[in-house]
C-alpha positions, 0 to 999 in steps of 0.5 A, a space after each residue: 869719842 872713838 875717833 877722838 882717841 884715834 885723833 890723839 894717836 895721829 897727833 902723837 904720830 905727827 909730833 914724833 915726825 916733827 921730833 924726827 925732823 928736828 934731828 934731820 934739819 940739825 944734821 944728826 942721826 936720830 938715836 934708835 930710842 928717841 923721844 919720837 919712838 916713844 911717841 910712836 909707841 904711844 900712838 899705837 896704845 891710843 888706837 888700842 884705847 879707842 877700840 877698848 873704849 868703843 866696846 865698853 861704850 857700845 856694849 857694857 863695862 864688863 865686856 869692855 874689861 874682857 876686851 882689854 884683858 884679851 888685848 893684853 893677852 895678845 900683847 904679852 903673847 906676841 912680845 914674848 914670842 918676839 923676844 924669843 924669836 928675834 931680840 935674843 938671836 938677832 938684836 944683840 948688837 943693838 940696845 934692848 930699848 931701841 930694838 924693843 921699840 922697833 919690835 913693839 910697833 908691828 906687835 901693837 899694830 897686829 894686836 890693834 888689827 886683831 882687836 878690830 876683827 873682834 869688834 867685827 865679830 862682836 857686832 858687825 854694825 859697830 862701824 859704818 861699812 865704808 869707815 870700817 873698810 878705810 880703817 882696816 886698810 889704814 891699819 894694814 898699811 901701818 902694820 906692814 910699814 912697821 914690819 918693813 921698818 923692823 926688817 930695814 933696821 935689821 938689814 941696816 938699809 933704812 934711810 930717812 925720806 925713803 918710800 917707807 915714809 910715804 907708805 906711813 903717810 898713806 896709812 894715816 890718810 886712810 885713817 882720815 878717810 875712815 873718820 870722814 866716812 864715820 860721819 855717814 848713816 849707820 848700815 844697820 838695817 831694821 830687824 838686825 840684832 845689835 849684839 851677836 852672841 857668837 863672838 863672846 865664845 870666840 873671845 872667851 876660848 880662842 884667845 886666852 886658851 889659844 895663847 896658853 896652848 901656843 906657849 905650852 906647845 913651844 916650851 914642850 919642844 924646848 923642854 931640854 933648855 927650858 931654863 933659857 925660855 924664862 920670858 915665855 914662862 913668865 908670859 905664860 904665868 901672866 896670861 894664866 892670871 889674866 885668864 883666871 881673872 877673865 874666867 871669874 868675870 865670865 862666871 860673874 856675868 853668867 850669874 848676873 845673866 841668871 839673876 836677870 833671867 829669873 827676874 825676867 821670867 818672874 816679870 813675864 809670869 806676872 804679866 801673863 797672869 795679871 792685869 796690867 791696869 789694876 794689878 789684879 789676876 787675870 782670867 787665866 789665873 782666876 781659872 787656875 784658882 778655880 781648878 785648884 779648888 776643884 782639885 783640893 789644893 786651895 787652902 781652907 776649902 774643905 768644909 767651906 762653901 766656894 762662892 764666885 761673884 761675877 761683876 759687870 758695870 752697867 753702861 760702862 761703854 757709854 762712859 768710854 764713848 762720852 769721856 774717853 778711855 782715860 776716864 774709863 781706865 780710872 774708873 776701872 782702877 777705882 772699881 779694883 780698889 773698892 773691891 779689894 776693900 770690900 771683900 775679905 783679904 783671903 778672897 781672890 779678885 780678878 779682872 776678866 777683861 773690859 769692865 768685868 770682874 770676878 771674886 773667888 771666896 772661900 766662904 765659912 758659914 759665918 759670912 753672910 753672902 747676901 749681905 756681902 752682895 748687897 754691900 758690894 752692889 751699894 759700894 760700886 754704885 757710889 759716886 766716882 769723883 775724877 777731878 771735876 767730874 762726878 760720875 755715877 754707875 751701877 754694877 750687876 752681880 751674878 753669884 754662884 755657890 758650890 760645895 768645896 769647889 765641885 763642878 767644872 770651872 767653865 760650869 761655875 763661870 757659866 752659872 755665874 754668867 747666867 745669874 749676871 744676865 738675870 741681874 742686869 734685868 733688875 731695876 733695883 738690887 742688881 744681884 742675882 744668885 744662880 738657880 738650877 732653873 737658869 741652866 735648864 732654861 739655857 739648855 732649852 733655849 739652846 735646843 730651841 735655837 738649834 731646832 729653829 736653824 733647821 726649821 726652814 730646811 724641814 719646812 716646819 714654819 708656816 703662816 696663819 692669816 688673821 682677817 682685818 675687817 671693815 668696821 662699817 661694812 664688816 667685809 674682809 679688807 686685808 690679813 695679817 701674816 702671822 708666823 707659826 712653828 709646827 715641829 715634827 712631832 706636831 707640837 706648836 711652839 709659841 711665837 712668844 718663845 721663838 720670835 725673841 730667840 730668832 731676834 737675838 740670834 739673827 735668824 729673824 733675817 732669813 726667817 723674815 725674808 721667807 715670811 715676806 716671800 710666802 705671804 706675797 705668793 699667798 696673796 697672788 694665789 688668792 687673787 687667782 682663786 677669786 678672793 676679793 682684793 685684800 691687803 697683805 700685812 707683813 711684820 718686819 723686824 728692826 734687824 731686817 730694816 737695818 740690813 743694807 739690802 732691805 729695800 732690794 729684798 722687798 722689791 725683789 720679792 714683789 717682782 718675783 711673786 707678782 703681787 701688786 705693791 699696793 696690796 702689800 703692807 709693811 708693818 714696823 714696830 714703834 721702837 724702830 720708829 723712835 730711832 728716827 734714823 735718816 737711812 731707815 726713813 729713806 728705805 721706807 720712803 723708797 718702798 712707799 714711792 713704789 706703792 707699798 704701804 707702811 703701817 705702824 704696829 702696836 702703836 702707843 706701847 712705845 710712846 711714839 712721838 708726833 715727830 716720829 710719825 711725821 718723819 716716817 709718814 706711815 699710811 696706817 697705825 695699829 692701836 695696841 691690844 693693851 688699850 683696847 682691853 680697857 675701853 668701856 666707853 667712859 673710862 681713861 682707856 676710851 679717852 686714850 683711844 679717842 685721842 689716838 683716832 683723832 690724831 690719826 684722822 688729822 694726819 690722814 692715816 687709817 686706824 686698825 684696832 687689834 685684839 677685839 674680842 667683844 661686841 661692845 668693843 667693836 661697836 665702840 670703835 666703830 662708832 668713834 670712826 675706827 676704820 678696820 677691826 682685827 681680833 677674835 670677835 671676828 676671827 682667829 688666825 687661820 690657815 690659807 685654805 680655811 680663809 678661802 673657804 670662809 671668805 671666798 664668797 664675794 657677797 660678804 667681802 668688803 673692799 680695801 677702799 672701804 
């Protein structure tokens, strides 16, 4: 549209020339104030209108109006000074209208040029670079041409067809070139600001106040004959009125910016403290609410219990993985609505992140928290109807109750989190209240984990070995390496305590590597001490097997210790076998190809499938102690054990029975064809030197092949 206005101005310019040409062809002298002169004046106004329109369109209506007022100030200022300096003193011999138009041409051109400079100050990217250069060049030529035309009129030297007319044509050609260049790509670069705030101060201060200053300075030098300069006085009054109007607009714009800034600040504050999906408070705001409770700033706290519910959806990640995050988001929104309806209006509900929610409730004695927990758990377990889907989820609730919000906010959340973890282990009524024993247990586990980190460095870990006896010859055929932890004070820590902790923390990987290295080295040392050939069984954790370098680690230890691969038995858990992952199967087959045997420990406790046994192709299975305790020769327990033995024989596997504690158990298993026996009936786990002392006599030792 900007170039349309320029096009209209050029069309008026062309029409003016045709009108001028009519006088020339008729052999007449064109009058000083002809129709062509008025068309040329309109041409300048069209150019100025184009600039005003561009500011209004590209920026804002308010800035466009201020720009028009600035151009009006410049126009009034230069016209007034032009009248004072030229028209009254030099143009008395000509008509006012004719000479006024002649003076108006350079003034309007200069104002247009100033307007273009203001454009560039407001935003240098409003024009393409080449278009701006051609536009500037064309306007300068027109301005200079009008100045020369005015001077030629004063000197009475202007003639039609002079070089000055060609000068105008070149200026118009430059404007045409600018229009062509404007069709090219914009020269704005990525990251450049489309608005330059520096320009507004220049336009707001320099133009109106500079104009008033110029008039005031001029009149101060002519104060004696000030009555003769009424034109400048009227110009000053007009500019003052425009300045006041402009200042009112600036003030209005400032007030608008303040309102918008406040609104933006409120929105930013809201976004910083609320969850965008549900509109609930986020973790930051929830923690601030807890702080207010502790500082006594929250209403209705004194004399009330402060209850914190920590709520987590069970297996929510499965929903995201199966149905997508859109369905997951809709479930989160539904959970938020149910929580709002479930808890009293004064409760503070927050989404801490993911599928975790929290509720802060100032609980009067009349409210039954247990009943509230039950109803909340039941409400969140109701079906979620999402279109054609009907999904069912359960939620776990951890609840902590404090008096008047006492306690650190992190402690309160930690207590609720401990209760939540306990609730997740429940099958029914998945809510749990915090108890002080939970903190003690957590502290104890934290201290144990810290000590376990240092156990390897302090040489507090050691191995005991439980013999495995041939059921027929009752000779020693192997041992199982069992990890023990003897702390500096001489106290032994139960493996049932520290092994799960090592699994959870990931320490089982370095500890497991140490166990394997120590056991293999001990087997080699027994060979050198003259102990009969026996197999060394070493338990490995699923996390060890899943490590990328598990095979390399085992083979590296076998090579460095010098143990014969056939004497090493890797014992895997049944839970690992149930996964039937191809990578795990390939790792174990690689070890078997090197001569290392693989045994499945605690067989039967994880309900292994025949497919898993067939996939892993283990060399032996160890019947779990749970089944051994229940055998009596005729009961169900013995039936299960017989089935295991028959299945193992059919698959050409050796069978080891764990936990043999009585002679009756030993004889029953021996008679049913069990290969190897392990249990307290023969020996408890013992230190390496004790095993040498007892089984160093080759006469009572069996062989692995037996």
